[in-house]
N, C-alpha and C positions, 0 to 999 in steps of 0.2 A: 483565466477561465471566466467566461461570462455567458449569460443566457441570451438567446435570440428568439424572437417571436416569428414563427413560420406558419403558413396556412396548412391546416390539417387535410388529410386525405379522407374524403367523405364516403365514397362508395367503393364496392368491389371492383367496378370497372376502372376507377381511378388507381386502385392498388395494382391491378393487373397491367395497366398501361405503364406504370413506373417499372414494374418487374420486367416486362418485355423490352423496354428501352435499355435496360441494363443486362440483357441476355440471361434473365432468370426465368424459371418455369412459372407459368400462371397458376393461380389457385383454382383448383377444380371444385366440383360440387361436393365431393366427399370431404375434402379438406376444409371447404367453407362451412360445412355442417359441424365439423369438429370445433372450429373457431367460434361458432355461435354458442356452443355449450361451455366454452372456457373464456370468459370475459377478460381474465387477467392476461392470458396469452394473446388474446385478440388486441388488447391495448398495447402490449409490447410490440406486436407486429406493426401496428399502425405508427407507433413512434419511430420504429426503425425505417419504415417506408418513407415517412416524412423527412427523416434525416437523409436518406438516399436521394430523395427528390430535390432537396435544397442544398446538398453538399457542393462545395466549390473546389475542393482539393481531392487528390487521389487518396490521401490518408483517410479522410472522412468517408469516402465511398467504400474503402476497404472495411472500415469498422461497421458501416451500415449493412453491407452485404453479409458480413460475418454474423451480425445479430439476426438478420432475416433467416439465414440458414439454420442457426441454432434454434430459433423459436419454431421453425417448421419441423425440425427434427423432434422437438419436444411435443408438438401437437400430434405428430404421427404416432408417438408412443403413449399419448394420453388416452385414458378410457373414454369411450363415447357414452355420455349420460343419456338415459332413456327419455324419449319425448313423451310427454303426457297429453299432448293435443290429440283431438280426434283424427281418424285416418284421413278423412277428406281434407282437413286442414293441413296435415303433414304432406299431402300430395301437392299442395299449392306451392310453387316455387317462391322463395323469398326474393324480394326485389332489392334488399339492402343487406350488407354483411353486418357482423357484430360491431364493426367499427363505425357504422353510420349512426348518428343521433336517433334516439327513439322517436322524436317528433316527425322524422321523415318516413317512418314505417307506415304501411297501409293499415287502416283501421276497418274493422268489420262492424256491421250494424246488428249482428246476431245477438239476441238477448242472452243466449247460452254462453257465447264467447265473452261478453262483457261481465257476466256474473262469475265466470270461472277465474279462480286465483291462479295466476301464472307462476310457476316455480321461479325462484330468484335466479337460478342458473341459466334460465332461458330468456330472461329480460335483457333487452339491449341496453347497455349502459348509456346514460346521458353524458355526453362529452361536450365541452365548449367548442366554439367555432375555431378557436386558435389553440395551439399546443405550444408549451414552453419547453425547449430543449436546452440542456447545458452542453455546450460544445467547447472544445479546446481551441481558442483563437489567440493563444499566447505566441508572440513572435520571438525570435532569438534575441532581438534588441530589448525586449521587455523582461527577459528572464531575471535580471538582477533586481528588479523592483518587486518580485514576488518572494516573500520570505516569512518566517515565523521565528519568534524569539522566546526563550524560556528564561525567566529572571529568578535568581537566587539571592540569598542574603550576602554572599561574598563574591559572586560572579554571575555572568549572564552568558547564554549560548544561543546562537542563531543558526538556522539552516536556510539557504537561499537556492533557488533554481540557478543553474549555471551550465555552461557548455565549455568543454576543454578546447584548447587551441589546436588548430590543424597543424600537422607537420607534413614533411615531404612524403612520408611513407603511409600515413593513415589520416583519416578525417577526424574532426572533433566529435565527441560523444556527449550526450546529455547526462549530467551528473549533479551533485550537490556540493555547494561550498559551505563548510561548517566553520564558524568563527566563535571565539570565546574571548571575554574581556573581564578583568577583575574590577570590583567595585572600588571607587576612589576613596570614599569615606563610609564605612558601614553604619555609622551613627546618623548620617545626613538623611533628610527626608525632603523631597524624594531622592532615591538613590541615583547616583551618577556613576556610569561605568566608563572605564578607560578604553574606549574603542580605538583611540589613536595607537595604542600599543597592543592590539589584539593578536591572538594566535589564529592563523588561517590555514585550513587544510581542505583540499579538494579531493573528493573520493575518487578512487580508481573504479573500474568496472566491477572488479571482484568485491571491493569494499562496499559499493553501492548496494548490491544484492544482499550482502551479509548484514549490513545495517538494517535493510528492509526486513530481513528475517527476524532480527531482534524486535523491531517494532510490531511485526505481525505475530510475535509470540512463538515462533518456531525455533528460535535460538536464544539461549539464556544470556550469553555474553559474547563479545568479540573484541579483539585488540589488534591494532595495527601501528606500525612505527616506520621510521626512515622516510618521513615526509620532509619536504623543503630542500633548498639547495645544499644545506649542510647535513641533510639526513638526520636532523635532531628533533623532529616533531613527531608526535604520535597521539593516538586517542584510544580510549577504552570505554565500552558501553556495557552495562549490566542491568538486567531487569531485577528490581529489588524494591520492596516496600510499596507496591502498587504503582510504581513508575519505573523510570530508567535513570540510573546513575551514570552521568557522562563526565569523563575526565579528559582534559586536553593538556599536553605538556610540550614544552620546548626547552632549550638549554637554560637551566637555572630557574625555570618557571613551571608551575603546575596549578590548574584550577579545576574545581569540581562543581557541577550543577546537577540538581535533580530535575528531570523532565517529568512533570506531572501528567496524569492521564489526559486532561484536555489538550495539553501541548503535544502529547503523543499522537493524537488524532490529526492535528494540523500538520505536524512534521511528517507523519506517515503518509499523508496525502501528497506532500511534495515528493517524497521518495517514489510513491506509486506513479505519479505523473511522469517523472523522468525515465523510469523503466519503460513505461508504455510509449513515451515519446520516441525512445530508441527502437522499440519493437511494437509498432502500432497494431499489428495483427493479434496481439495478446489482449484478451478481455480480462476482467477482474477474476473470473472463475479460473481461467487458465493460469494467471499469475499466481494466485494463492495456491493452486495445486502444485505448481512448479516449486515455489518456495517451501511448501510442506514436504514435498518429496526430496528436495535437495538438503534441507537443514533440520528437519524434525528429528532424525536419528543420528545427527552429526555432532560430535563433541564441539564445544565452543572454540572459536578461533583465537584463543589466547596463546601468547608466546610460551608461557610456562605450562608444562605438561600436567602437573597436579590439578589444575583448574578443570580439566576435562572430567574429573570425577564428580564435579558439581552439576553437570549437565542434566536437566530434568528429564527423567524417563530413561536415561542410559542404563542405570542400575536396575530400575524398576522393570524394564523390559527383559532383563536377563532371567528373571524367575521369581523365587520366593524371598522372604524376608532375610534369610541367612545370607544370600548373595548380596542383598542391599547392605547389610551390616559389614560384610567383608570389604565391599567397595568403599564404604565410608571410612573404615579403619585404615585402609590403604591410602586414601586421599589425605587423611589427617596426618599419617606418619610421613608422607612425602612432603607435606607443607611445614613440618616442624623445623626443618633446616632453613626455611625462609621466613620464619616468624620473627618479628622484632623482639629484641631482648630488653628493650626499655620503652619509654613512652613514644608513641608514634609521632614522628616529626614531618614526614612527607610521604608521597607515593612514588613508586618506581616509574620513571619516564618511559620504560619499555613495556612493562606488563601491568602496571597499576597496583602492585602489591605494596602494603604498608612497610615502611622502613623506619628505624629509629635514628636518633641524632648521630650516633657514631658512624653508622653505615652511610648516612647522608653526607656527612662531612668528608669522609674518605672518598666516596664516589665523585663528589663535586670537585675535589682537588685532583683526582687522577683522571676522570673522564669528562669533567666539565658539565655533568648533569647527574641527577639523582637516579641511582640504579640499585636494585636489590642484589644480594649475593649471587644467586644463580645467573642473573643477567650480566654481572661483572665477569663471571667465569666464561660466559659465551663470548665476551670481547677478547679473551686471551687467544 
């Protein structure tokens, strides 16, 4: 993602020329008057037209056209603010739209006009001669160089842009490669992490949006397993203590990293980019609306059923405090059978639940990985 300097659109005629060239309806006088009274929407329209005029790919054109249509729908519903200028001045047609710099607007020599205080909503905003737009110019070859890493005392976790391999039946899709590594020596400074023996997991399409829902706050936790050639890798994410607790596991290995709030922003940006790269017609508002509608009222995607009782809002939306108490008691009773009976020695490789030393040793010997009692029963 990088910024590009492009020449701004200065007049209403320039805007309409770009719209006509792209088979879009021109801005008429009524619509122009509305834009003059809403400088924020006017600036948004100007940026979208600049992007359309300077786009070189079909994807950029689609995004620009979508933004233009959205801002024109908003201006059509926006209230028209009353004009405080005299009637004779209102009858004079404007020579420049709200997108033109104020220096280019005609000036009157009338003493009354100069002494009148013009409302802020009617003043044409002063804009620079050049506009800076952030455009997605990342190529598929550059995906692996764009990543973010969260560092912990015992392990580190990174997320990087990636694209799955093409197969005979389906093309590759944009996704995230998540990798975790243990610290070599916790006492050493600076810390060194064992990236040579890292755990690597590439998200599927379903996992990509579920993880994004956790980062956006519409899902409390998610858990996935059966990754890798031996189907022995998995990960678990949970919003907790102002961040996200991330666990990755493989045969005989498990690591935990807390993703702090600043890291959540950067990693969430990577998740958003990949979803929008796969579906470029989605803007941010549409994406957040879809994630909210799909996951806000959905139990967490954990493998063990009792965790669904911890989903925020699931019990609260059912009604009064009595229902909340019943749901909490039922969840606690269901989890008692999976609670460790001794000191916690490890986490389950499938669902992330805490297990004691006895359960860990038995599952390592029988299954080759750490599994809690319910997950062991599922293997039979």
